[in-house]
C-alpha positions in Angstrom: 101.5 139.7 103.6 98.9 137.4 105.2 96.4 138.4 102.5 98.9 137.5 99.8 99.5 134.1 101.2 95.8 133.5 101.5 95.3 134.6 97.9 98.1 132.2 96.7 96.6 129.4 98.6 93.1 130.1 97.1 94.6 130.2 93.6 96.6 127.0 94.0 93.6 125.1 95.4 90.8 126.4 93.2 92.5 127.1 89.9 95.6 124.9 89.6 96.2 121.2 89.1 99.5 119.3 89.8 100.2 119.4 86.1 99.3 123.1 85.5 101.4 124.9 83.0 102.9 128.4 83.6 100.4 129.8 81.2 97.5 128.4 83.3 99.1 129.9 86.4 99.3 133.3 84.7 95.6 133.1 83.7 94.7 132.1 87.2 96.6 135.0 88.7 95.2 137.5 86.2 91.6 136.3 86.7 91.9 136.2 90.5 89.9 139.1 92.1 92.9 141.0 93.6 90.6 143.4 95.3 90.2 140.7 97.9 93.8 141.4 98.9 93.0 144.9 100.0 96.3 146.3 98.4 96.8 149.4 96.3 97.6 149.1 92.6 101.3 149.9 93.3 101.6 147.1 95.8 99.8 144.7 93.4 102.4 145.3 90.7 105.2 144.6 93.2 103.5 141.5 94.6 102.4 140.1 91.2 106.0 139.0 90.3 106.4 137.5 93.8 103.1 135.7 93.5 103.9 134.2 90.1 107.3 132.9 91.4 105.6 131.4 94.4 102.9 129.7 92.4 105.4 128.4 89.9 107.5 126.9 92.7 104.4 125.4 94.3 103.2 123.8 91.1 106.6 122.6 89.9 107.1 120.8 93.3 103.7 119.1 93.1 104.1 118.2 89.5 107.1 116.0 90.3 105.0 113.8 92.6 102.4 111.3 91.4 99.0 112.2 92.6 98.0 108.7 93.5 97.5 108.4 97.3 95.2 105.3 97.8 96.5 102.5 100.0 98.3 99.8 98.1 96.5 96.4 97.7 98.0 93.3 99.2 100.1 91.0 97.1 97.8 88.7 94.9 94.8 91.0 95.2 92.8 91.9 92.1 91.9 95.5 91.6 90.5 97.5 88.7 89.6 101.0 87.7 90.1 103.7 85.1 93.7 104.7 84.3 93.6 108.3 85.6 97.3 109.3 85.4 100.4 108.2 83.6 103.7 109.1 85.3 106.1 107.7 82.7 106.4 104.8 80.3 105.7 102.1 83.0 103.9 103.8 85.9 100.3 104.9 86.1 97.4 105.4 88.6 94.3 103.2 88.6 91.2 104.5 90.4 87.5 104.0 90.7 86.7 107.7 91.0 88.2 111.0 89.9 89.5 111.6 93.5 93.3 111.0 93.7 92.9 109.5 97.2 91.2 106.5 95.5 94.0 106.1 92.9 96.4 103.2 93.3 99.9 103.8 92.0 101.1 101.0 89.8 104.5 100.0 88.3 103.6 97.9 85.2 105.1 94.5 85.9 105.8 93.3 82.4 107.4 96.3 80.7 110.6 98.2 81.6 110.3 101.6 79.9 113.2 103.9 79.3 113.6 106.4 82.1 111.6 109.6 81.5 114.7 111.8 81.4 116.4 109.6 78.7 116.0 110.3 75.0 113.2 107.6 74.5 111.5 108.3 77.8 109.0 110.9 76.6 108.0 108.6 73.7 107.3 105.7 76.1 105.2 107.9 78.3 103.2 109.2 75.3 102.6 105.6 74.1 101.4 104.5 77.6 99.0 107.5 77.6 97.6 106.5 74.2 97.3 102.9 75.2 95.9 103.2 78.7 94.7 106.7 79.7 90.9 106.7 80.3 90.6 102.9 79.8 89.7 100.4 82.4 92.6 98.3 83.7 92.2 95.0 85.4 95.3 94.4 87.6 96.8 91.7 89.9 99.0 93.1 92.6 102.5 91.8 93.0 105.3 93.1 95.3 105.8 96.7 96.4 108.4 98.9 94.9 109.0 102.1 96.7 105.5 103.8 97.2 103.7 101.8 94.5 102.6 98.3 93.7 104.1 96.3 90.9 101.2 94.8 89.1 100.3 92.9 85.9 97.6 95.0 84.3 95.4 94.3 81.3 93.2 96.5 79.2 90.7 94.2 77.7 92.5 90.8 77.2 96.0 92.3 76.4 98.6 93.1 79.0 99.8 96.7 79.0 103.4 95.4 78.5 102.3 93.5 75.3 100.5 96.6 74.1 103.7 98.7 74.6 105.8 96.2 72.7 103.2 96.2 69.9 103.5 100.0 69.7 107.2 99.4 69.0 108.3 101.0 72.3 111.7 99.6 73.2 112.4 98.6 76.7 115.4 100.1 78.4 114.6 101.1 82.0 116.6 100.2 85.1 114.8 96.9 85.3 116.5 95.5 82.2 
């Protein structure tokens, strides 16, 4: 059993990202060198189902949390970086590197997107991804909200909120 847990940890760390799909998990499990486990073929068939369930649980839990883990800037501080992750229609991560521990979690100050689980939520998230993902955002930190900073962010000279409204995304989150 210790070998199975080690294998699951190796697969999760080396092959899977927080947003990994079940198909990616299956490919990772299939491509994992099971001979490392030291188990017979019969045991492998038995443990394969258990391993897939454990991996699915591991990834589904991590996929619900935003990967941004950098310390939040003080109120009034300017910060910038590439938009590395979009959580929903009004939250994103800004970071200087591709390491999540350098990503600052931001709640966009000037737009209240529909909640992700609402009918228009996925559309708002997709619009924010089109508008911001991979672009450099210049932000001014405001207050804190939960584990993120509420910030006014710009891509070029336009605020992200104005860009969302220009994309005809209706506001409708809890803030409005």
